[in-house]
N, CA and C of each residue as an Amber inpcrd file, in Angstrom:
protein
   216
   9.6660000   7.0990000   4.6650000  10.2590000   7.7060000   3.5160000
  10.3010000   6.7430000   2.3350000  10.2050000   5.4510000   2.6100000
  10.2360000   4.4530000   1.5480000   8.8100000   3.9380000   1.3200000
   8.1960000   4.2740000   0.1830000   6.8160000   3.8340000  -0.0530000
   6.6690000   2.3270000  -0.2190000   7.7820000   1.6230000  -0.3770000
   7.7310000   0.1650000  -0.4880000   7.8690000  -0.5370000   0.8590000
   8.0200000   0.2300000   1.9240000   8.1530000  -0.3330000   3.2600000
   6.7710000  -0.7840000   3.7480000   6.5500000  -2.0800000   3.9210000
   5.2280000  -2.5680000   4.3160000   4.8220000  -2.1820000   5.7300000
   5.7990000  -1.9080000   6.5870000   5.4710000  -1.5910000   7.9790000
   4.7180000  -0.2660000   8.1050000   4.9320000   0.6420000   7.1680000
   4.1950000   1.9090000   7.1780000   2.7010000   1.6290000   7.0630000
   2.3250000   0.7660000   6.1340000   0.9180000   0.4330000   5.9130000
   0.3620000  -0.3760000   7.0790000   1.1720000  -1.2740000   7.6120000
   0.7460000  -2.0770000   8.7610000   0.4360000  -1.1840000   9.9680000
   1.3370000  -0.2740000  10.2850000   1.1360000   0.5870000  11.4510000
  -0.0680000   1.5100000  11.2640000  -0.2200000   2.0480000  10.0780000
  -1.3750000   2.9100000   9.8050000  -2.6780000   2.1110000   9.9100000
  -2.6610000   0.8910000   9.3900000  -3.8500000   0.0340000   9.4610000
  -4.2030000  -0.2970000  10.9030000  -3.2000000  -0.5800000  11.7090000
  -3.4380000  -0.9090000  13.1110000  -4.0660000   0.2720000  13.8480000
  -3.5330000   1.4640000  13.6170000  -4.1140000   2.6500000  14.2550000
  -5.5460000   2.8680000  13.7840000  -5.7920000   2.6820000  12.4980000
  -7.1350000   2.8750000  11.9510000  -8.1040000   1.8470000  12.5190000
  -7.6780000   0.6020000  12.5970000  -8.5300000  -0.4710000  13.1090000
  -8.9610000  -0.2120000  14.5500000  -8.0480000   0.3080000  15.3500000
  -8.3320000   0.5260000  16.7730000  -8.8960000   1.9200000  17.0650000
  -9.1360000   2.7030000  16.0330000  -9.7950000   4.0010000  16.1860000
 -11.2990000   3.7740000  16.0230000 -12.1150000   4.3280000  16.9010000
 -13.5650000   4.1400000  16.7690000 -14.0790000   4.6340000  15.4080000
 -15.1110000   3.9690000  14.9180000 -15.7060000   4.3500000  13.6360000
 -16.1700000   5.8010000  13.6490000 -16.6530000   6.2660000  14.7890000
 -17.1240000   7.6470000  14.9000000 -16.0160000   8.6650000  14.6220000
 -14.7760000   8.2250000  14.7630000 -13.6370000   9.1050000  14.5270000
 -12.8890000   8.7370000  13.2410000 -13.5310000   7.9890000  12.3610000
 -12.9380000   7.6650000  11.0660000 -12.1540000   6.3780000  11.0110000
 -12.2910000   5.5300000  12.0080000 -11.5630000   4.2720000  12.0360000
 -12.4830000   3.0880000  11.8400000 -12.0190000   1.9440000  12.2990000
 -12.8110000   0.7220000  12.2250000 -12.2570000  -0.2670000  11.2290000
 -12.8390000  -1.4540000  11.2530000 -12.3590000  -2.5640000  10.4270000
 -12.4670000  -2.2760000   8.9360000 -13.5670000  -1.7050000   8.5090000
 -13.7680000  -1.4590000   7.0800000 -12.7330000  -0.4870000   6.5230000
 -12.3690000   0.5100000   7.2970000 -11.3670000   1.4820000   6.8500000
  -9.9570000   0.9070000   6.9170000  -9.7170000  -0.0040000   7.8560000
  -8.3880000  -0.5810000   8.0280000  -8.0920000  -1.6810000   7.0160000
  -9.1120000  -2.3680000   6.5520000  -8.9100000  -3.5240000   5.6680000
  -8.0390000  -3.2140000   4.4530000  -8.3000000  -2.1610000   3.6830000
  -7.4370000  -1.9040000   2.5180000  -5.9790000  -1.6490000   2.8870000
  -5.7510000  -1.0520000   4.0500000  -4.3780000  -0.7980000   4.4860000
  -3.6740000  -2.0940000   4.8730000  -4.3790000  -2.9860000   5.5810000
  -3.7950000  -4.2870000   5.9150000  -3.5140000  -5.0870000   4.6460000
  -4.4030000  -5.0130000   3.6810000  -4.2020000  -5.7320000   2.4260000
  -3.0070000  -5.1740000   1.6570000  -2.8490000  -3.8590000   1.6550000
  -1.7060000  -3.2220000   0.9970000  -0.4130000  -3.6460000   1.6810000
  -0.4170000  -3.6780000   3.0100000   0.7580000  -4.1300000   3.7550000
   1.0760000  -5.5820000   3.4030000   0.0410000  -6.4110000   3.3060000
   0.2350000  -7.8180000   2.9570000   0.9010000  -7.9520000   1.5890000
   0.4370000  -7.1890000   0.6170000   1.0460000  -7.2030000  -0.7210000
   2.5130000  -6.7920000  -0.6530000   2.7860000  -5.7480000   0.0980000
   4.1590000  -5.2350000   0.2100000   5.0650000  -6.2270000   0.9490000
   4.5380000  -6.8970000   2.0020000   5.3450000  -7.8750000   2.7320000
   5.7450000  -9.0400000   1.8250000   4.8930000  -9.3990000   0.8910000
   5.1880000 -10.5320000   0.0040000   6.3830000 -10.2760000  -0.9030000
   6.6470000  -9.0190000  -1.2170000   7.7670000  -8.7040000  -2.1190000
   8.9230000  -7.9980000  -1.4220000   8.7650000  -7.6570000  -0.1480000
   9.7780000  -6.9060000   0.5870000  11.0140000  -7.7440000   0.8580000
  12.1570000  -7.1640000   0.5760000  13.4490000  -7.7850000   0.8870000
  14.2810000  -6.7680000   1.6700000  14.7250000  -7.1160000   2.8860000
  15.5750000  -6.1930000   3.6460000  16.8750000  -5.9230000   2.8810000
  17.3960000  -4.7100000   3.0010000  18.6160000  -4.3390000   2.2750000
  19.8480000  -5.0560000   2.8100000  19.8970000  -5.2450000   4.1190000
  21.0470000  -5.9180000   4.7260000  20.5460000  -6.9170000   5.7610000
  21.4610000  -7.6990000   6.2800000  21.1020000  -8.6910000   7.3000000
  20.6370000  -8.0340000   8.6020000  21.0400000  -6.7910000   8.8290000
  20.6400000  -6.1180000  10.0690000  19.5230000  -5.0990000   9.8380000
  18.9970000  -5.0240000   8.6470000  17.8700000  -4.1350000   8.3650000
  16.6110000  -4.6580000   9.0460000  15.6880000  -3.7670000   9.4150000
  14.4480000  -4.2110000  10.0530000  13.7050000  -5.2240000   9.1820000
  13.2170000  -6.2670000   9.8250000  12.5010000  -7.3170000   9.1040000
  11.3480000  -7.8510000   9.9580000  10.6140000  -6.9540000  10.5710000
   9.5150000  -7.3550000  11.4490000   8.1920000  -6.9080000  10.8440000
   7.1140000  -7.4850000  11.3310000   5.7940000  -7.0050000  11.0020000
   4.8940000  -7.9400000  10.2180000   5.4580000  -8.8450000   9.4280000
   4.6170000  -9.6870000   8.5870000   3.6580000 -10.5420000   9.4110000
   4.1640000 -11.1900000  10.4410000   3.3100000 -12.0540000  11.2590000
   2.2400000 -11.2380000  11.9810000   2.6210000 -10.0600000  12.4420000
   1.6600000  -9.1970000  13.1320000   0.5800000  -8.7130000  12.1600000
   0.9770000  -8.3850000  10.9470000   0.0070000  -7.9480000   9.9500000
  -0.9770000  -9.0720000   9.6350000  -0.4790000 -10.2840000   9.4980000
  -1.3600000 -11.4230000   9.2180000  -2.3630000 -11.6260000  10.3490000
  -1.9020000 -11.4960000  11.5960000  -2.7930000 -11.6670000  12.7460000
  -3.8580000 -10.5640000  12.7810000  -3.4600000  -9.3350000  12.5310000
  -4.4210000  -8.2260000  12.5370000  -5.3970000  -8.3520000  11.3700000
  -4.9160000  -8.7970000  10.2220000  -5.7890000  -8.9850000   9.0620000
  -6.8560000 -10.0280000   9.3740000  -6.4630000 -11.0570000  10.1000000
  -7.4200000 -12.0820000  10.5120000  -8.4820000 -11.4840000  11.4450000
  -8.0660000 -10.6140000  12.3750000  -9.0100000  -9.9590000  13.2830000
 -10.0090000  -9.0940000  12.5050000  -9.5110000  -8.4100000  11.4790000
 -10.3900000  -7.5470000  10.6730000 -11.4440000  -8.3830000   9.9890000
 -11.0410000  -9.5300000   9.4480000 -12.0080000 -10.3960000   8.7630000
 -13.0200000 -10.9930000   9.7410000 -12.6370000 -11.1350000  11.0110000
 -13.5260000 -11.6860000  12.0290000 -14.3640000 -10.6240000  12.7400000
 -14.0450000  -9.3440000  12.5100000 -14.7520000  -8.2570000  13.1830000
 -16.2180000  -8.2320000  12.7270000 -17.1110000  -7.8840000  13.6420000
 -18.5320000  -7.8030000  13.2700000 -18.7400000  -6.7600000  12.1660000
 -19.5720000  -7.1170000  11.2180000 -19.8820000  -6.2010000  10.1150000
 -20.9800000  -5.2510000  10.5480000 -20.8190000  -3.9890000  10.2710000
 -21.7990000  -2.9660000  10.6620000 -22.6370000  -2.5930000   9.4710000
């Protein structure tokens, strides 16, 4: 519901990356979503001390995998 939530883009990118290219997924389709998540993580501030604050490290790791994926 919050378009500034970076985890939305991270989760969508992860699903896209692990979906076969034949079904509309793959590294090339996931890259812009991982990059958008990265931009959002850089400016994201949790509202409270107990608000969710996960995903940045996972997004960085997945972004690295996308850059290392074989180019088709």
